Structure formats: structure tokens, C-alpha cells
Residue frames as qw, qx, qy, qz and C-alpha x, y, z in Angstrom:
[[0.227, 0.371, 0.011, -0.900, -123.94, 34.62, 37.71],
 [0.347, 0.392, 0.841, 0.139, -127.07, 34.01, 35.69],
 [0.157, 0.085, -0.261, -0.949, -129.25, 35.78, 33.14],
 [0.425, 0.436, 0.698, -0.377, -133.02, 35.84, 32.88],
 [0.131, 0.117, -0.523, -0.834, -134.84, 35.94, 29.59],
 [0.557, 0.303, 0.491, -0.597, -138.49, 35.81, 28.65],
 [0.125, 0.104, -0.808, -0.567, -139.96, 33.57, 25.98],
 [0.384, -0.359, -0.725, -0.445, -143.67, 33.18, 25.16],
 [0.495, -0.665, -0.083, -0.552, -144.59, 34.93, 28.41],
 [0.892, -0.427, -0.106, 0.101, -142.46, 32.65, 30.64],
 [0.062, -0.884, 0.458, -0.076, -139.14, 33.48, 32.33],
 [0.958, 0.095, -0.176, 0.205, -136.08, 31.27, 31.89],
 [0.393, -0.837, 0.354, 0.142, -132.68, 31.31, 33.58],
 [0.838, 0.444, -0.210, 0.235, -129.34, 30.69, 31.84],
 [0.424, -0.828, 0.368, 0.015, -126.08, 30.20, 33.72],
 [0.668, 0.520, -0.519, 0.118, -122.59, 28.86, 33.15],
 [0.742, -0.566, 0.346, -0.092, -121.09, 26.25, 35.47],
 [0.629, -0.351, 0.605, 0.340, -117.55, 25.00, 34.76],
 [0.002, -0.342, 0.596, 0.727, -117.74, 26.29, 31.21],
 [0.019, 0.306, 0.913, 0.268, -121.04, 24.55, 30.52],
 [0.309, -0.126, -0.067, -0.940, -124.21, 26.52, 29.70],
 [0.045, -0.326, -0.925, 0.191, -127.27, 25.42, 31.63],
 [0.307, -0.187, -0.186, -0.915, -130.80, 26.67, 30.90],
 [0.075, -0.322, -0.906, 0.265, -133.86, 26.05, 33.07],
 [0.246, -0.601, -0.438, -0.622, -137.46, 27.22, 33.10],
 [0.032, -0.161, 0.563, -0.810, -138.45, 29.17, 36.19],
 [0.147, -0.471, -0.868, -0.049, -142.14, 28.38, 35.74],
 [0.086, -0.651, -0.398, 0.641, -142.99, 32.04, 36.46],
 [0.352, 0.718, 0.429, 0.420, -144.57, 34.79, 34.39],
 [0.172, -0.982, -0.011, -0.083, -143.59, 37.67, 36.70],
 [0.535, 0.615, -0.416, 0.404, -139.97, 38.82, 36.64],
 [0.296, -0.635, 0.499, -0.511, -139.68, 39.33, 40.42],
 [0.895, -0.194, 0.315, -0.248, -140.87, 35.77, 41.11],
 [0.888, 0.417, -0.132, 0.145, -138.66, 34.40, 38.33],
 [0.216, 0.738, -0.484, 0.417, -135.66, 36.16, 39.87],
 [0.588, -0.491, 0.515, -0.386, -136.20, 34.38, 43.21],
 [0.968, 0.095, 0.218, -0.082, -136.55, 31.01, 41.50],
 [0.667, 0.656, -0.270, 0.228, -133.48, 31.74, 39.34],
 [0.120, -0.713, 0.580, -0.375, -131.38, 32.36, 42.48],
 [0.793, -0.250, 0.490, -0.261, -132.50, 29.02, 43.90],
 [0.918, 0.392, 0.046, 0.030, -131.75, 27.23, 40.62],
 [0.405, 0.759, -0.420, 0.289, -128.29, 28.84, 40.41],
 [0.385, -0.596, 0.611, -0.352, -127.47, 27.82, 44.00],
 [0.900, -0.031, 0.387, -0.198, -128.70, 24.26, 43.41],
 [0.832, 0.540, -0.080, 0.097, -126.87, 23.78, 40.10],
 [0.239, 0.751, -0.520, 0.328, -123.58, 25.16, 41.42],
 [0.575, -0.462, 0.589, -0.330, -123.84, 22.98, 44.54],
 [0.951, 0.168, 0.243, -0.094, -124.48, 19.91, 42.38],
 [0.653, 0.678, -0.271, 0.203, -121.50, 20.77, 40.17],
 [0.100, -0.711, 0.601, -0.352, -119.26, 21.20, 43.22],
 [0.759, -0.260, 0.528, -0.277, -120.42, 17.94, 44.78],
 [0.933, 0.342, 0.106, -0.022, -120.11, 15.95, 41.59],
 [0.493, 0.731, -0.393, 0.260, -116.61, 17.29, 40.93],
 [0.116, -0.622, 0.642, -0.433, -115.47, 16.62, 44.48],
 [0.732, -0.200, 0.535, -0.371, -117.26, 13.38, 45.32],
 [0.908, 0.382, -0.077, -0.153, -116.81, 11.43, 42.11],
 [0.420, -0.618, 0.642, 0.172, -113.92, 9.03, 42.22],
 [0.215, 0.433, -0.767, -0.422, -112.17, 6.72, 39.81],
 [0.140, 0.075, 0.986, -0.054, -113.92, 3.50, 40.85],
 [0.404, 0.566, 0.520, -0.496, -117.38, 5.07, 40.43],
 [0.366, 0.668, -0.288, -0.580, -116.41, 6.48, 37.03],
 [0.086, 0.288, -0.915, -0.269, -115.01, 3.12, 35.86],
 [0.268, 0.281, 0.885, -0.257, -118.17, 1.41, 37.10],
 [0.430, 0.658, 0.230, -0.574, -120.31, 3.90, 35.19],
 [0.274, 0.564, -0.594, -0.504, -118.23, 3.32, 32.05],
 [0.040, -0.068, 0.993, 0.084, -118.66, -0.46, 32.34],
 [0.355, 0.479, 0.681, -0.426, -122.40, -0.03, 32.90],
 [0.388, 0.680, -0.116, -0.611, -122.54, 2.20, 29.83],
 [0.128, 0.383, -0.837, -0.370, -120.67, -0.45, 27.82],
 [0.180, 0.194, 0.959, -0.106, -123.26, -3.06, 28.83],
 [0.376, 0.618, 0.399, -0.563, -126.18, -0.74, 28.05],
 [0.401, 0.677, -0.332, -0.520, -124.75, -0.14, 24.57],
 [0.963, 0.126, 0.209, -0.116, -124.38, -3.91, 24.15],
 [0.219, 0.722, -0.654, -0.065, -120.62, -4.04, 23.69],
 [0.820, 0.095, -0.562, -0.056, -119.33, -7.59, 23.42],
 [0.805, -0.593, -0.019, 0.006, -118.53, -9.46, 26.64],
 [0.810, 0.065, -0.024, 0.582, -114.89, -9.65, 25.51],
 [0.207, 0.632, -0.006, 0.747, -114.72, -5.86, 25.22],
 [0.540, -0.748, -0.013, -0.386, -116.22, -5.44, 28.68],
 [0.905, -0.338, -0.019, 0.258, -113.71, -7.93, 30.12],
 [0.604, 0.386, -0.025, 0.697, -110.95, -5.97, 28.36],
 [0.102, -0.735, 0.042, -0.669, -112.06, -2.72, 30.05],
 [0.775, -0.615, -0.025, -0.142, -112.36, -4.50, 33.42],
 [0.888, -0.059, -0.045, 0.453, -108.85, -5.91, 33.09],
 [0.419, 0.456, -0.042, 0.784, -107.28, -2.58, 32.12],
 [0.350, -0.758, -0.072, -0.545, -109.34, -0.77, 34.74],
 [0.852, -0.480, -0.155, 0.138, -107.90, -2.96, 37.50],
 [0.672, 0.088, -0.081, 0.731, -104.41, -1.63, 36.74],
 [0.010, 0.624, 0.073, 0.778, -105.72, 1.93, 36.83],
 [0.641, -0.686, -0.131, -0.319, -107.35, 1.32, 40.22],
 [0.879, -0.253, -0.169, 0.367, -104.27, -0.45, 41.59],
 [0.556, 0.136, -0.047, 0.819, -101.89, 2.36, 40.74],
 [0.046, -0.481, -0.093, -0.871, -104.04, 5.49, 40.88],
 [0.048, 0.104, 0.741, -0.661, -106.26, 4.29, 43.73],
 [0.048, -0.531, -0.815, -0.225, -109.97, 3.55, 43.73],
 [0.183, -0.794, -0.459, 0.355, -110.69, 6.60, 45.86],
 [0.325, -0.126, 0.219, 0.911, -108.84, 9.05, 43.62],
 [0.294, 0.713, 0.370, -0.518, -111.15, 11.99, 42.96],
 [0.620, 0.568, 0.412, 0.353, -111.73, 12.70, 39.29],
 [0.063, 0.996, -0.003, 0.065, -110.86, 16.32, 39.93],
 [0.487, -0.711, 0.457, 0.221, -107.34, 15.14, 40.88],
 [0.782, 0.184, 0.483, 0.349, -106.69, 13.39, 37.56],
 [0.159, 0.904, -0.169, -0.359, -104.35, 15.72, 35.69],
 [0.704, 0.623, -0.340, 0.031, -101.66, 15.40, 33.04],
 [0.034, 0.618, -0.722, 0.309, -99.00, 14.92, 35.72],
 [0.724, -0.164, 0.556, -0.375, -101.06, 12.14, 37.34],
 [0.906, 0.396, 0.072, -0.131, -101.24, 10.33, 34.00],
 [0.446, 0.718, -0.509, 0.163, -97.52, 10.90, 33.35],
 [0.317, -0.495, 0.730, -0.349, -96.70, 9.34, 36.74],
 [0.871, 0.087, 0.380, -0.300, -98.96, 6.40, 35.88],
 [0.787, 0.581, -0.206, -0.013, -97.13, 5.83, 32.59],
 [0.155, 0.686, -0.657, 0.271, -93.76, 6.00, 34.34],
 [0.562, -0.324, 0.668, -0.365, -94.79, 3.50, 37.01],
 [0.913, 0.257, 0.242, -0.205, -96.23, 1.04, 34.48],
 [0.617, 0.681, -0.382, 0.094, -93.07, 1.35, 32.38],
 [0.098, -0.610, 0.708, -0.342, -90.91, 0.75, 35.48],
 [0.756, -0.116, 0.541, -0.348, -93.02, -2.35, 36.24],
 [0.257, -0.217, 0.852, 0.401, -92.13, -3.70, 32.81],
 [0.564, 0.563, 0.537, -0.278, -95.52, -3.33, 31.13],
 [0.478, 0.204, 0.540, 0.662, -95.26, -3.24, 27.35],
 [0.055, 0.198, -0.076, -0.976, -95.99, 0.02, 25.58],
 [0.336, -0.231, -0.695, -0.592, -98.96, -1.65, 23.87],
 [0.396, -0.487, -0.750, 0.210, -100.47, -2.55, 27.25],
 [0.175, -0.397, -0.281, 0.856, -99.99, 0.99, 28.56],
 [0.161, -0.002, -0.409, -0.898, -101.66, 2.38, 25.43],
 [0.410, -0.382, -0.761, -0.326, -104.70, 0.13, 26.04],
 [0.362, -0.501, -0.607, 0.499, -104.89, 1.18, 29.69],
 [0.055, -0.272, -0.017, 0.961, -104.79, 4.83, 28.66],
 [0.272, -0.191, -0.616, -0.714, -107.60, 4.15, 26.18],
 [0.415, -0.501, -0.757, 0.059, -109.68, 2.75, 29.05],
 [0.260, -0.467, -0.352, 0.769, -108.94, 5.83, 31.17],
 [0.043, 0.070, -0.315, -0.946, -109.79, 8.09, 28.23],
 [0.342, -0.370, -0.729, -0.464, -113.14, 6.37, 27.66],
 [0.401, -0.537, -0.650, 0.357, -113.92, 6.68, 31.38],
 [0.188, -0.398, -0.150, 0.885, -113.05, 10.39, 31.51],
 [0.124, -0.103, -0.503, -0.849, -114.98, 11.15, 28.32],
 [0.385, -0.510, -0.736, -0.224, -118.11, 9.57, 29.77],
 [0.378, -0.544, -0.476, 0.578, -117.60, 11.41, 33.08],
 [0.093, -0.197, 0.125, 0.968, -117.20, 14.68, 31.17],
 [0.234, -0.293, -0.653, -0.658, -120.36, 13.98, 29.18],
 [0.465, -0.598, -0.653, -0.001, -122.21, 13.49, 32.48],
 [0.089, -0.856, 0.022, -0.509, -120.74, 16.71, 33.87],
 [0.768, -0.638, 0.024, 0.048, -118.63, 15.16, 36.64],
 [0.691, -0.228, 0.231, 0.646, -115.21, 15.69, 35.06],
 [0.198, 0.928, 0.177, -0.261, -114.42, 19.15, 33.83],
 [0.182, -0.619, 0.551, 0.529, -111.11, 18.83, 31.99],
 [0.744, 0.499, -0.269, -0.354, -110.79, 17.80, 28.38],
 [0.920, -0.220, 0.314, 0.081, -109.54, 14.17, 28.44],
 [0.771, 0.529, 0.020, 0.355, -107.36, 14.80, 25.38],
 [0.076, 0.854, -0.303, 0.415, -105.48, 17.48, 27.33],
 [0.639, -0.589, 0.437, -0.233, -104.84, 15.11, 30.24],
 [0.879, -0.038, 0.458, 0.128, -103.96, 11.91, 28.37],
 [0.029, -0.657, 0.499, 0.565, -100.96, 12.26, 26.06],
 [0.817, 0.454, -0.258, -0.247, -100.68, 10.87, 22.58],
 [0.561, -0.499, 0.660, 0.012, -98.90, 7.68, 23.53],
 [0.710, 0.502, -0.410, -0.275, -97.23, 5.79, 20.71],
 [0.862, -0.340, 0.375, -0.029, -96.29, 2.18, 21.39],
 [0.034, 0.632, -0.679, -0.372, -93.83, 2.16, 18.46],
 [0.833, 0.187, 0.484, -0.193, -95.79, -0.55, 16.71],
 [0.158, 0.504, -0.701, -0.480, -93.96, -2.35, 13.94],
 [0.898, 0.138, 0.084, -0.409, -96.08, -4.90, 12.04],
 [0.654, -0.259, 0.682, 0.199, -94.65, -8.33, 11.49],
 [0.489, 0.550, -0.468, -0.489, -93.48, -9.22, 8.04],
 [0.504, -0.116, 0.854, -0.056, -94.45, -12.79, 7.40],
 [0.572, 0.354, -0.424, -0.607, -95.16, -14.58, 4.18],
 [0.894, -0.030, 0.395, -0.207, -96.54, -18.04, 3.60],
 [0.174, -0.393, 0.807, 0.406, -94.29, -20.52, 1.90],
 [0.514, 0.145, -0.587, -0.608, -95.60, -22.50, -1.05],
 [0.358, -0.132, -0.922, 0.068, -96.20, -25.68, 1.04],
 [0.052, 0.297, 0.610, -0.733, -98.10, -23.60, 3.63],
 [0.423, 0.257, -0.159, -0.854, -100.31, -22.13, 0.89],
 [0.480, 0.040, -0.799, -0.359, -101.04, -25.62, -0.44],
 [0.226, -0.223, -0.871, 0.374, -102.00, -26.89, 3.04],
 [0.193, 0.304, 0.327, -0.874, -104.19, -23.80, 3.60],
 [0.476, 0.187, -0.418, -0.751, -106.02, -24.34, 0.30],
 [0.433, -0.073, -0.892, -0.110, -106.67, -27.97, 1.16],
 [0.126, -0.270, -0.753, 0.587, -108.10, -27.00, 4.55],
 [0.294, 0.187, 0.047, -0.936, -110.55, -24.46, 3.13],
 [0.547, 0.336, 0.715, -0.278, -114.11, -25.66, 2.40]]
């Protein structure tokens, strides 16, 4: 469903698709003509939303995230990190997995499988961060319609920092090595 409104003599259409408000100019000054254009716009936008939700898959979304990382000039090491973690996501979830099929239960199954494979909790946390970044970008582009935070759990790797102190001889050697 859509609504028409007039501003400065021109008609505009506003509609909601998957919880997102979309506004477009009809380019018409007469309401009857604007109504026809608004119907076409509504059909086109809803068809695009359906196609993007049903055709977008994990490998395309990961590729878009990596492209975005390069555009924003992230370091090559960071990009390699995302590529490495993304490979595990593709291996387990499948490259052809539709984004619309990524749910909380899908992610829970992923965590269980990686745990059963013997992956450390720190590694799993990093892989989930990669998935989260991918889904956030897909949501921003309108091709993933769930909130990534609702799908990806707060995963705690039970991190305990090391407690290490330098001995006096180590401090002396360190001071000698400094410029």
C-alpha cells in the first residue's frame, strides 16, 4: 500500500517495503496521473525487494563486504582476515545459501559445528564478526531484512588475559635494545 502527497505542486508517493519507508517523485502535477505512476512505482519497488531478498546469497554478500572494505581502504591484513573467516562461513553454510535463510537457528548450528570441529571460541567469535559485518552491509543495501544483532548471538570466548611480568634481567636487556 502507498500514499500520495503533494508538495510544491508535484505529487510524491510514499510506501513501506519490509519495514523500510521509500519515497519517490511521480513527476506529475495531476493526481490521476500521479496515481498511475505511483502504482507502477509500488509494483517495481516491491518486485525489486522480493528479488533482492530471494536472489541474494552468502557468497555475493561476502564479496560485496570485501569490496566495501577495499573501497574504504581497510588494510590488506584486515581484508585477508575477512577472506579467511569468510571461507569457513562459505564452507559450512554454503556459498549458495540465500540471505533470507540466515536465521538465529542457522547461526546456532554454525557455532555448534565449528565447536565440534575443534575451533577455538576466539576463532568462532571472529567468524561471527565477519558474518555480522556482511549482514549489516546487506541490510544497509536493503537485501537482508532481519536485524543482524537478533540473528547473531552475543558470543563470549571466555577470554582471560595472560599475566606476565618481566624479570629484572629482561628489563635490563630491553632497555639496552631501545634506541
